[in-house]
C-alpha positions in Angstrom: 83.1 129.1 162.9 83.3 131.5 159.9 79.9 132.9 159.0 78.8 132.0 155.5 78.4 135.1 153.3 74.7 134.3 152.8 74.1 135.2 156.4 76.6 138.0 156.8 74.9 141.4 156.9 78.1 143.3 158.0 80.3 142.7 155.0 80.3 145.4 152.3 79.9 144.2 148.7 80.6 146.5 145.8 79.0 145.4 142.5 80.7 146.9 139.4 80.0 146.8 135.7 81.7 148.6 132.8 80.2 149.4 129.4 83.0 149.8 126.8 83.8 150.9 123.3 84.4 147.2 122.2 85.3 143.8 123.7 89.1 144.2 123.6 90.8 143.5 127.0 93.7 145.9 126.4 93.3 149.4 127.7 95.2 150.7 124.7 92.4 149.6 122.4 89.3 149.8 124.7 88.0 152.1 127.4 85.0 152.1 129.8 82.6 154.9 128.9 80.2 153.9 131.7 81.1 152.5 135.1 78.3 151.8 137.5 78.6 150.5 141.1 76.3 149.3 143.9 77.3 149.2 147.5 75.4 146.4 149.2 75.1 145.0 152.7 73.3 141.7 153.0 70.5 141.8 150.3 70.1 145.5 150.4 71.5 148.3 148.2 73.0 151.1 150.4 74.2 153.4 147.7 74.8 153.5 143.9 77.0 155.4 141.5 76.6 155.7 137.7 79.4 157.4 135.9 79.7 158.4 132.2 83.3 159.0 131.4 84.7 161.2 128.7 88.1 160.1 127.5 90.7 162.1 125.5 91.0 159.3 122.9 90.8 158.5 119.2 88.6 155.5 120.0 85.1 155.5 118.7 82.3 153.1 119.6 81.0 151.1 116.6 77.4 151.3 115.5 76.5 147.8 116.6 78.2 148.2 120.0 76.4 151.5 120.5 73.0 149.9 119.6 73.6 147.0 122.0 74.8 149.1 124.9 72.4 152.0 124.1 75.3 154.4 123.9 74.0 158.0 123.5 76.3 160.8 122.5 73.7 163.2 123.8 73.8 161.6 127.3 77.6 161.6 127.2 77.7 165.3 126.3 75.3 166.0 129.2 76.6 163.7 131.9 80.2 162.8 130.8 83.0 163.7 133.2 86.8 163.2 133.0 88.2 159.9 134.4 90.3 161.9 136.9 87.0 163.2 138.4 85.4 159.9 139.1 88.5 157.7 139.9 88.8 158.7 143.6 85.3 157.5 144.2 85.8 154.3 142.3 89.1 153.6 144.1 87.6 154.4 147.5 84.7 152.0 146.9 86.8 149.1 145.6 89.7 149.5 148.0 87.4 149.5 151.0 85.0 146.8 149.9 85.1 143.4 151.6 84.1 141.8 148.3 83.9 143.1 144.7 81.2 141.4 142.6 80.6 141.3 138.9 79.2 139.0 136.2 82.2 137.8 134.2 84.3 140.4 136.1 87.4 138.1 135.9 86.9 137.5 132.2 86.3 141.2 131.3 85.7 144.0 133.7 88.8 143.4 135.8 91.0 144.1 132.8 89.4 147.5 132.5 89.7 148.2 136.2 93.3 147.2 136.0 93.8 149.7 133.1 92.1 152.5 135.0 94.2 152.0 138.1 97.4 151.9 136.0 96.3 154.9 134.0 96.0 156.8 137.4 99.4 155.5 138.5 98.1 153.0 141.1 98.4 149.3 141.6 95.3 147.2 141.3 96.6 143.8 142.4 95.1 143.9 145.9 91.6 143.9 144.4 91.7 140.4 142.8 91.6 138.4 146.1 88.3 140.1 146.9 86.5 139.3 143.6 83.4 137.2 143.4 82.5 136.4 139.8 78.9 135.3 139.6 79.3 134.0 136.1 82.0 131.7 137.3 79.9 130.5 140.2 76.9 130.0 137.9 79.0 127.9 135.5 80.2 125.8 138.3 76.7 125.1 139.5 75.4 124.4 136.0 78.2 122.0 135.2 78.3 120.2 138.6 81.7 121.7 139.4 80.7 123.5 142.6 83.3 125.2 144.7 84.9 123.0 147.3 86.0 124.9 150.5 89.4 123.1 150.3 90.1 124.9 147.0 91.5 128.4 146.6 88.4 130.4 145.7 90.1 132.8 143.2 91.9 129.9 141.4 88.6 128.0 141.3 86.9 131.0 139.7 89.6 131.5 137.1 89.3 127.8 136.1 85.6 127.9 135.9 85.0 131.2 134.1 87.2 130.0 131.2 85.2 126.8 130.7 83.0 126.6 127.6 80.3 123.9 127.8 77.9 123.4 124.9 74.3 124.1 125.9 75.2 125.8 129.1 74.2 129.5 129.2 75.2 131.6 132.2 74.9 135.2 131.0 72.8 137.5 133.2 69.7 137.2 131.1 69.9 133.4 131.2 70.5 133.3 134.9 67.7 135.8 135.6 65.2 133.6 133.7 66.6 130.4 135.2 65.8 131.7 138.7 62.5 133.3 137.5 63.7 136.7 138.5 61.5 139.7 137.7 63.5 142.4 136.0 63.3 144.8 133.1 65.3 142.7 130.7 64.7 145.1 127.8 67.0 147.6 129.4 70.0 145.3 130.0 73.4 146.5 128.8 72.9 149.7 130.8 75.6 149.1 133.5 73.3 150.1 136.4 70.4 148.0 135.2 72.8 145.1 134.7 74.0 145.4 138.3 70.5 145.4 139.7 70.0 142.1 138.0 73.4 140.9 139.1 72.5 141.5 142.7 69.3 139.5 142.3 71.2 136.6 140.7 73.8 136.7 143.5 71.1 136.6 146.1 70.1 133.3 144.6 73.6 131.9 143.9 74.8 132.5 147.4 72.4 129.8 148.7 74.0 127.3 146.4 77.7 127.8 147.4 79.3 127.4 150.7 81.5 130.6 150.8 
């Protein structure tokens, strides 16, 4: 009998989040300036990475986007590195993860990850089968459309993440408060802080889905 993920302490989960110049899904018009990752076994964080990426690009972050994501040019000047310098670590973590987790990763971050892999001349398609989108799972739970083990899990997630239901809020802040999770909500939209909450939300969601 396959062990449910809620009990599996051996599998490696990589949580990933991107902060970007805007909300466009096309790499030609948007780039990730911060990529953060957590490597997790069971409920515990084993390691973390927090990369600020300097691109040779004409793209500029807008004032409102900079305010929301707390973009700091001073931090970028101090910590920013070329994408070529961080890509090997990102690729290693994602390629070797058993599961890749993100909140709305199928609706947003995966497009940026795809762009990064292609920018570096690599194929990303092997990653999608490993994705767990906690936003999709939350929407399924909130709308009584829970995952059925007879379904293809990736297809289920794509169907669910695209749903828009009036009155149903499944963003990270809403889910954190729904589960009464203690967290520094004022610092959200920093990729690493988002991931720490994402892990806490996943640790609640996994008890509500037979996966």
